[in-house]
C-alpha positions, 0 to 999 in steps of 0.5 A: 414111845415118847418117855422112854423106849422110842418104838418103829411101830408107834408111827404118826400115820398110825396115831392119826389113823387112832385119832381118825377111828374115834373122832367123832365117838368113843370105842372100846378098846378090844373093838378099836384095836380090832378095826386097826390091826385086823385078827383075820388078816393074819399079820404077826406085828401086834402094834396097837398098844404102842399107838394107843400109848404114843396117843395118850402121851401126846394128849390126843386120847382118853382111855378109860375104863377099856374105852378109848375116846379122843381127848381134843376137839375133832378139828386138832386131828382134821389133818396131819398139819392139824394134828402137828400143830397141836401137838408143837402147841402142847409139846410139854407134855412130852418134855421130859422124855426120851424123845424130846431129849434126844431131839434136844441134843440131835439138834445142839449138834448142828453140822456134827450130825452130817459125820453120821450116815444115818440116825441109828449109826452106833457111834451117833446112838453111843453119843446120845447116851452119853451126852443125855446121861440116858440108854439110848438103843439104835431102834429108839433112834430109828422111831426118831427118825419118823417123829421128827420127820413129821413134826418139822426138826429136819428134812430125811435124806436117806436115813440121816436127817438134815436139820432144818426146823421149817415146818416145825416153826411154821406150826409155831406161828400158828398156835403163838399170839403173834400178830400179822404185819407187826414187827417184833425185836428179835428178842421178843420173837423168841420169848413168844416162841420159845414155850413150844420150841425149848427144843431148838432154842434150850442151847442159846447162851449168851451170845444169842447164837442160833443153831443150825437147824432153827436158822435154816428153818427161819431163812426159809420162812424168810425165803417163802414169805411167811416172815421177814427177817431184819438187820437194823444198824441202830438197833443194839439187840442183835442175834445171829443165825448159823452163818449162811454167805450165800443168803441174804441174811447171812447171820445178823438179825435185829428184828421178825414181821409176821407177813402171814 
């Protein structure tokens, strides 16, 4: 699911359901398959294998000699939010795969994504294949949007993902060791979140310009009072959010304070 071909059958809800089924016990694969994909319902769509593989690639489950067990503490899958926080906190587990490569490129495209009607539009699929140097198909992009939306890379509007990493960054703040009510230079803030946000930060150059998705997410966190962005005129450590003329934080930032 995350390493090569992305599958629409391995949606977040099914991965979560699998984890719930084994949260307090180890199960034989055949029994777990029957529980999640009952044969007596007569369904022709088989999805258990792709869901199992997706959960394994994320490091959520262990598969050994026909037994499947939870590979994390049960609190890591106690809710959709906690599962997201675990995945974001261990995002390096899928950093070499197709999902990660597509995500990085999509985020780096900024407003260019608005030229397309949906993430599986042929022109966008062709662009992805060309830029990341790996074969990407329409079904890959259809599957990608489910996980990109769940992890918080943007907001789904019709078939297009609008870049906004608010939900993703909120999960990052839950797992990284930033102290409440302490002011950080933006450089130190970026260094603290970078291990979890390579998807949104890999394209930063010497100009210290932040892309649209990260900028939108940071402004949303600021508006909600979770963080406070500020620009101190006497600071030489300036970073630049994607410009937004109508927002109080138009572009330049030098410091971040974690409020809650």
